[in-house]
Every structure is written in C-alpha cells, then in structure tokens.
N, C-alpha and C positions, 0 to 999 in steps of 0.2 A: 591724642592721649585718651580722650573720652571713649573712643572706639575700642582701644586696647582694654581699658578697664571694663567696658561693657562685655566684651568677649570673654574676659576672665571670669566675670560674675556669672555669665550664662553657662560657661563650661563647668564651673564649680557646682552650680545648682543641678545641672544635668547629671554629673557624676554622683552627687549625693543622693539623688532620687533613684539612681540605678541600684543602689545597695539597700534601699529601704524595703523592709518586709511588709506584708499586707496587714499584719497585726490582728487578724480575725481570730477570735477565741470562741470555740463552741463549748457550751455548758450542757452536760448530760447528767441527769439525776435518775437513779434507779437502783436496782439490786445487782450486785456483782455476781454474775452467774458462774464465771470461771476465770482462772488465770493460769496461763502456761508460762512457767518460769524459763523454759528453754528458749521459746520464741519471744518472750516478753509481751505477749498479747493478752489483754484483758477483755472480757466480754461482759457488757453491761446491758441488762434488760430494763427498758424504760417502763414508765407507768402504762403506756399504751401497748405494751407487749412487743415492742420493736427491739431488736438486738443491735448494739453498736460495738464494733471492734475497734479498740484503740491500742496503740503500741507505746510501751514505756521506754524512756531513754535514760541514760545515766544522769541527766539533769532534772528528771521528774521529781517534784517535791512529793513526799509521802510514798514514793515508790518502793522503799525498803520493806514496808510492812503490808504490801498488797495481798500476799497470800493469806494473811490473817483476816482480811475483809471479805473473803468469799462467802456469799450467802447473806451479806449485810447490805443495808442501804448506803450508797456512796454518791458523792458528787465529783464529777470529773471535768476538769478544764483541759481542753485539747485544741491544738492548732494543726490543721491538716492531718488529723489522725494520730498525732504524736502528743502524748500526755505532758502537760506542763505542771499540773497539780492534781492529786487524787487524795480523797479522804472521806471519812464518815460524814453523812449528812444528817 
C-alpha cells in the first residue's frame, strides 16, 4: 500500500512540474523608439543605447495605448520577448 501511494505521489509531482513555466520576467526601461501596430512589435532604446524588440500579446497590460507612448520613457516587463506589462516610467 505504501508503494502504491509513493508511486502516485511521485507521478503527481512529475506531472505538475512538467507544466510549470520558468517565471523569468525581464524589466526594460528606456525610450519607446517605435511601435508597429501590424506586427505588434515595440522597439525600446535603453539608457546604454541598446535596442530591445518586444512583442505585445492580447493579454499585455497597457497594450491598448502603446502607440501614444512612442518617444516617451517606458518600463516594459516581458517574458521570453512577450510583453506582460508596458507603461510610462
């Protein structure tokens, strides 16, 4: 009986970790250089003059007003290049 319960516990832990995401969030602060509404790609120029391309998704917070932020300082939270939140900094 203990063996069966142990196997069930191991199987459930293995299945649960298989669906877990990495959870890494990258924070980028800088000036929003451009936004392409067709491809949903925003280009952010950081303080050290590097450009970062990020893609907006339908679930991105603040994504509906991105075109109005072009040329302004923004803070972007992204996971694997997909924006989770964008807004003025």
